[in-house]
RODO-239927 format. One record per residue (C-alpha): residue in one letter; x, y, z. Coordinates in steps of 0.5 Angstrom, whole numbers, plus 500, padded with zeros to 3 digits. Layout:
// residues N
AXYZ/...
//
This chain:
// residues 196
M665654520/L665655528/E657655527/L657648527/V662646531/P660646539/R662653542/Q669651545/P673657549/E680654546/L677653538/Y676661539/G682662542/L686658537/L682662533/G683669536/E691667535/I690665528/Y687673527/A691675531/Q698673528/M695674520/G693681523/A700683524/D702679518/D697684515/P699692514/S693695513/G691691521/G684689517/L683682522/Y685685530/P678685529/Q677679528/A682677532/V678681538/K671677537/A674670537/Y677672544/E671675547/E668669544/A674665548/I673669555/N665669555/L666661556/Q671660560/R671667565/N677664569/E683663563/R688668562/R691666556/Y685668552/Y685675556/E692676555/G692674548/L686680547/A690686551/E695683547/V692684540/Y689692543/H696693544/Q698691537/M692695535/G695701539/K690701544/S693700550/F687702553/E684697552/A689692554/V688695561/K681694560/V682687559/W685685565/N682689570/R675684568/Y681678568/L682681575/D675682578/V674674577/N682672578/A684678584/N690674586/D693672580/P700675580/E702675574/A696678571/R698684576/Y704684573/K701684566/L697690568/A702694571/Q705693564/Y700696560/Q699701565/S705703565/R705704557/T699708558/G703714561/N699711568/W705711573/L701711580/E697705578/A704702575/V707702581/R700699585/E699694582/A707691581/K706692588/L700688588/A703682584/I710683588/A705682594/L702676591/D710672589/P714676593/L720672590/N719674583/T725678580/S721680574/Y717683579/R721687582/S726689577/F720692574/L718697580/A725698581/N725700573/L719705575/Y722708580/L728710577/S724712570/E722718576/G728719578/M727715585/V733712586/Y733710594/E726706593/A729703585/T735700591/Q731698596/Q727692590/W734692587/E737689594/A730684594/I733682589/V740680590/Q737677597/I733673592/N738670588/P745674590/K749668585/D747673580/P753678577/S747682573/F744683580/R749685583/L752690579/Q745694578/L746694586/A752697586/I751702580/L745704585/Y749705591/E754709588/K748714585/L746714592/S754715594/K754709597/F761707595/D763702600/K757698599/A758698592/L765697592/G763691596/E758688591/Y762690585/R768685588/A761680589/V761680582/L768679581/D767673586/L761671581/Q764674575/P772674573/G772677568/N767682568/Q769688566/I765694569/A766691576/Q774690574/Q774697572/K771700578/T774696583/R781698580/I779705581/D778704588/D784700590/
//
């Protein structure tokens, strides 16, 4: 069918989406290779369009080939090195493949490109926590709270980390800040009751 239509990346991208969805609904996953071909064609026609790479990476992930997804994101970043969202996606796939150091490196690059993005910072903090690096995770949560001081969930996470570091006065201050923002927060109520 597509041979009769002018080669338009949008059509191949749409076809990739359709095959990917059909592949997800098919227990054998037999349509995933067609999704890969369609996305590859879309990429060949429009090399700098992130959504085609994202679709292709997700298809590989659904196929259980996260290492291939890493390669897809690296290809995209060869063309668009300063895309923080792509760096973040690559960090996520690096983490899924167990490549912790590369995941941290890519998350840091994403943050350098978009320092106010709290999703990138919380992802990096979680990477640090997965290796028991509480101090480094706390630094990220401190930055997150500076970016968005009115989010009680951010302040609660920071308070918990301060407790892990035995910085009880700082933890208490954060629990109180949580209560200022969300008076009914049970965790913060319990923690401040203990210390009062």
